[in-house]
Short mmCIF file of the C-alpha atoms (twelve columns), coordinates in Angstrom:
data_MODEL
# 
_entry.id   MODEL 
# 
loop_
_atom_site.group_PDB 
_atom_site.id 
_atom_site.type_symbol 
_atom_site.label_atom_id 
_atom_site.label_alt_id 
_atom_site.label_comp_id 
_atom_site.label_asym_id 
_atom_site.label_seq_id 
_atom_site.Cartn_x 
_atom_site.Cartn_y 
_atom_site.Cartn_z 
_atom_site.pdbx_PDB_model_num 
ATOM 1   C CA . UNK A 1   35.202  -2.497  31.747 1 
ATOM 2   C CA . UNK A 2   31.760  -3.137  30.244 1 
ATOM 3   C CA . UNK A 3   29.315  -4.524  32.776 1 
ATOM 4   C CA . UNK A 4   26.842  -6.872  31.108 1 
ATOM 5   C CA . UNK A 5   24.077  -6.833  33.677 1 
ATOM 6   C CA . UNK A 6   21.166  -6.273  31.315 1 
ATOM 7   C CA . UNK A 7   18.113  -8.492  31.759 1 
ATOM 8   C CA . UNK A 8   18.058  -11.652 29.655 1 
ATOM 9   C CA . UNK A 9   14.668  -13.005 30.716 1 
ATOM 10  C CA . UNK A 10  11.222  -11.374 30.532 1 
ATOM 11  C CA . UNK A 11  10.412  -9.145  33.509 1 
ATOM 12  C CA . UNK A 12  7.495   -7.085  34.831 1 
ATOM 13  C CA . UNK A 13  7.128   -3.301  34.714 1 
ATOM 14  C CA . UNK A 14  4.698   -1.425  36.954 1 
ATOM 15  C CA . UNK A 15  2.924   1.330   35.024 1 
ATOM 16  C CA . UNK A 16  0.429   4.010   36.100 1 
ATOM 17  C CA . UNK A 17  -3.243  3.255   36.839 1 
ATOM 18  C CA . UNK A 18  -2.523  -0.213  38.254 1 
ATOM 19  C CA . UNK A 19  -1.258  -1.644  34.960 1 
ATOM 20  C CA . UNK A 20  1.613   -4.135  34.848 1 
ATOM 21  C CA . UNK A 21  3.250   -5.453  31.696 1 
ATOM 22  C CA . UNK A 22  5.702   -8.274  31.257 1 
ATOM 23  C CA . UNK A 23  8.290   -7.489  28.606 1 
ATOM 24  C CA . UNK A 24  11.078  -9.307  26.887 1 
ATOM 25  C CA . UNK A 25  14.406  -7.487  27.268 1 
ATOM 26  C CA . UNK A 26  14.844  -4.537  24.923 1 
ATOM 27  C CA . UNK A 27  17.686  -5.913  22.832 1 
ATOM 28  C CA . UNK A 28  19.165  -4.481  19.658 1 
ATOM 29  C CA . UNK A 29  16.863  -6.721  17.614 1 
ATOM 30  C CA . UNK A 30  13.720  -5.642  19.477 1 
ATOM 31  C CA . UNK A 31  14.602  -1.948  19.208 1 
ATOM 32  C CA . UNK A 32  15.573  -2.239  15.524 1 
ATOM 33  C CA . UNK A 33  12.266  -3.955  14.747 1 
ATOM 34  C CA . UNK A 34  10.381  -1.204  16.582 1 
ATOM 35  C CA . UNK A 35  12.295  1.547   14.775 1 
ATOM 36  C CA . UNK A 36  11.637  -0.044  11.380 1 
ATOM 37  C CA . UNK A 37  7.920   -0.375  12.074 1 
ATOM 38  C CA . UNK A 38  7.671   3.218   13.337 1 
ATOM 39  C CA . UNK A 39  9.580   4.546   10.304 1 
ATOM 40  C CA . UNK A 40  7.248   2.761   7.891  1 
ATOM 41  C CA . UNK A 41  4.168   4.213   9.568  1 
ATOM 42  C CA . UNK A 42  5.537   7.744   9.564  1 
ATOM 43  C CA . UNK A 43  6.651   7.438   5.920  1 
ATOM 44  C CA . UNK A 44  3.114   6.456   4.915  1 
ATOM 45  C CA . UNK A 45  1.699   9.526   6.668  1 
ATOM 46  C CA . UNK A 46  4.279   11.817  5.047  1 
ATOM 47  C CA . UNK A 47  3.307   10.468  1.624  1 
ATOM 48  C CA . UNK A 48  -0.366  11.149  2.344  1 
ATOM 49  C CA . UNK A 49  0.374   14.579  3.851  1 
ATOM 50  C CA . UNK A 50  3.596   16.090  2.455  1 
ATOM 51  C CA . UNK A 51  2.923   19.323  4.399  1 
ATOM 52  C CA . UNK A 52  2.806   17.548  7.759  1 
ATOM 53  C CA . UNK A 53  3.742   19.946  10.554 1 
ATOM 54  C CA . UNK A 54  7.282   19.132  11.773 1 
ATOM 55  C CA . UNK A 55  6.203   19.123  15.434 1 
ATOM 56  C CA . UNK A 56  3.380   16.712  14.635 1 
ATOM 57  C CA . UNK A 57  5.812   14.532  12.684 1 
ATOM 58  C CA . UNK A 58  8.118   14.343  15.731 1 
ATOM 59  C CA . UNK A 59  5.179   13.531  17.986 1 
ATOM 60  C CA . UNK A 60  3.928   10.828  15.644 1 
ATOM 61  C CA . UNK A 61  7.431   9.423   15.291 1 
ATOM 62  C CA . UNK A 62  7.755   8.963   19.050 1 
ATOM 63  C CA . UNK A 63  4.202   7.631   19.427 1 
ATOM 64  C CA . UNK A 64  4.782   5.086   16.664 1 
ATOM 65  C CA . UNK A 65  8.112   4.050   18.219 1 
ATOM 66  C CA . UNK A 66  6.582   3.510   21.668 1 
ATOM 67  C CA . UNK A 67  3.687   1.529   20.171 1 
ATOM 68  C CA . UNK A 68  6.022   -0.603  18.060 1 
ATOM 69  C CA . UNK A 69  8.326   -1.263  21.004 1 
ATOM 70  C CA . UNK A 70  5.349   -2.322  23.110 1 
ATOM 71  C CA . UNK A 71  4.057   -4.589  20.328 1 
ATOM 72  C CA . UNK A 72  7.452   -6.288  20.074 1 
ATOM 73  C CA . UNK A 73  8.255   -6.413  23.792 1 
ATOM 74  C CA . UNK A 74  5.039   -6.932  25.798 1 
ATOM 75  C CA . UNK A 75  4.366   -10.618 26.434 1 
ATOM 76  C CA . UNK A 76  1.681   -10.374 29.153 1 
ATOM 77  C CA . UNK A 77  -0.260  -7.794  31.122 1 
ATOM 78  C CA . UNK A 78  -2.380  -7.258  34.191 1 
ATOM 79  C CA . UNK A 79  -4.799  -4.509  35.111 1 
ATOM 80  C CA . UNK A 80  -6.168  -3.846  31.626 1 
ATOM 81  C CA . UNK A 81  -9.896  -4.327  31.088 1 
ATOM 82  C CA . UNK A 82  -12.707 -3.585  28.697 1 
ATOM 83  C CA . UNK A 83  -15.557 -1.117  29.272 1 
ATOM 84  C CA . UNK A 84  -17.330 -3.658  31.490 1 
ATOM 85  C CA . UNK A 85  -14.246 -4.125  33.669 1 
ATOM 86  C CA . UNK A 86  -13.562 -7.599  32.327 1 
ATOM 87  C CA . UNK A 87  -9.845  -8.406  31.778 1 
ATOM 88  C CA . UNK A 88  -8.882  -7.635  28.204 1 
ATOM 89  C CA . UNK A 89  -6.864  -10.286 26.364 1 
ATOM 90  C CA . UNK A 90  -3.430  -9.227  25.172 1 
ATOM 91  C CA . UNK A 91  -3.297  -8.437  21.449 1 
ATOM 92  C CA . UNK A 92  -1.133  -6.163  19.289 1 
ATOM 93  C CA . UNK A 93  -4.099  -3.835  18.717 1 
ATOM 94  C CA . UNK A 94  -4.919  -3.639  22.424 1 
ATOM 95  C CA . UNK A 95  -1.269  -2.932  23.272 1 
ATOM 96  C CA . UNK A 96  -1.324  -0.020  20.828 1 
ATOM 97  C CA . UNK A 97  -4.527  1.325   22.375 1 
ATOM 98  C CA . UNK A 98  -2.892  1.144   25.800 1 
ATOM 99  C CA . UNK A 99  0.073   3.145   24.464 1 
ATOM 100 C CA . UNK A 100 -2.333  5.870   23.293 1 
ATOM 101 C CA . UNK A 101 -2.560  6.889   26.967 1 
ATOM 102 C CA . UNK A 102 0.217   9.443   27.382 1 
ATOM 103 C CA . UNK A 103 1.082   8.622   30.996 1 
ATOM 104 C CA . UNK A 104 1.218   4.901   30.249 1 
ATOM 105 C CA . UNK A 105 3.317   5.389   27.101 1 
ATOM 106 C CA . UNK A 106 5.804   7.700   28.850 1 
ATOM 107 C CA . UNK A 107 6.208   5.359   31.822 1 
ATOM 108 C CA . UNK A 108 6.513   2.325   29.541 1 
ATOM 109 C CA . UNK A 109 9.236   3.983   27.451 1 
ATOM 110 C CA . UNK A 110 11.191  5.156   30.484 1 
ATOM 111 C CA . UNK A 111 11.014  1.830   32.300 1 
ATOM 112 C CA . UNK A 112 11.504  -0.450  29.286 1 
ATOM 113 C CA . UNK A 113 14.596  1.399   28.100 1 
ATOM 114 C CA . UNK A 114 15.983  2.098   31.610 1 
ATOM 115 C CA . UNK A 115 18.371  -0.900  31.778 1 
ATOM 116 C CA . UNK A 116 20.177  0.145   28.590 1 
ATOM 117 C CA . UNK A 117 20.137  3.814   29.622 1 
ATOM 118 C CA . UNK A 118 21.632  2.927   33.019 1 
ATOM 119 C CA . UNK A 119 24.549  1.108   31.391 1 
ATOM 120 C CA . UNK A 120 25.155  4.051   29.046 1 
ATOM 121 C CA . UNK A 121 24.987  6.548   31.930 1 
ATOM 122 C CA . UNK A 122 27.660  4.629   33.822 1 
ATOM 123 C CA . UNK A 123 29.945  4.989   30.831 1 
ATOM 124 C CA . UNK A 124 29.683  1.303   30.079 1 
ATOM 125 C CA . UNK A 125 27.855  1.695   26.780 1 
# 
């Protein structure tokens, strides 16, 4: 039997370096929007550089997907500041800059997609 115990309301994720982000649940629509945005960005780079190294293309693909997922899912954050230590307002551009930090991006991806992965691992998905 399929267990539908995925989150339906926004919830907080604790990330490295004292950062917390509130995200909307990663639904099919949110993931599809992120995948479309990431695909468009990678396609533009491949047009500009048809000899793009395959390993770099894979790295860019994942980076673009994480950034797009964060842009579509993050609704609030804590623990993110500017150079002066003043809290930085949430914006799509700032979310992308946060996802440029490898440890943050990896933790965000793992924790944001964990509820769906847990259902699949149980054999429910």
